[in-house]
Residue, then its C-alpha position, 0 to 999 in steps of 0.5 A: m308262703p302265705a295266701q297274703k303276701s307282703f308287695r315287696i315279696k310279691q314283686k320280688l317273686a315275680k323278678a325271681k319268676k322272670q329270670n328263671r328262663p332259658l337262654p334265648q336262641w338268639i343270643r347262643l346265635r349272636t355269641d357263637n356259641t361261647i354263652r351254652y345255658n343260663a348259668k343261673r337257673r334256679h329249679w323250686r324245691r333244689t334252691k330256695l330264695n332265700f327271703 
């Protein structure tokens, strides 16, 4: 990843960073624990974003 990124790439990286977090606990309570974890969680080394 170059130090000088285009604004578009930077926006995509920021969105990916925001999405990559665990489920809030109150959602587990609200859904009666039917949703237990974030299935779209991504690890920086295992799964790449491909852009």
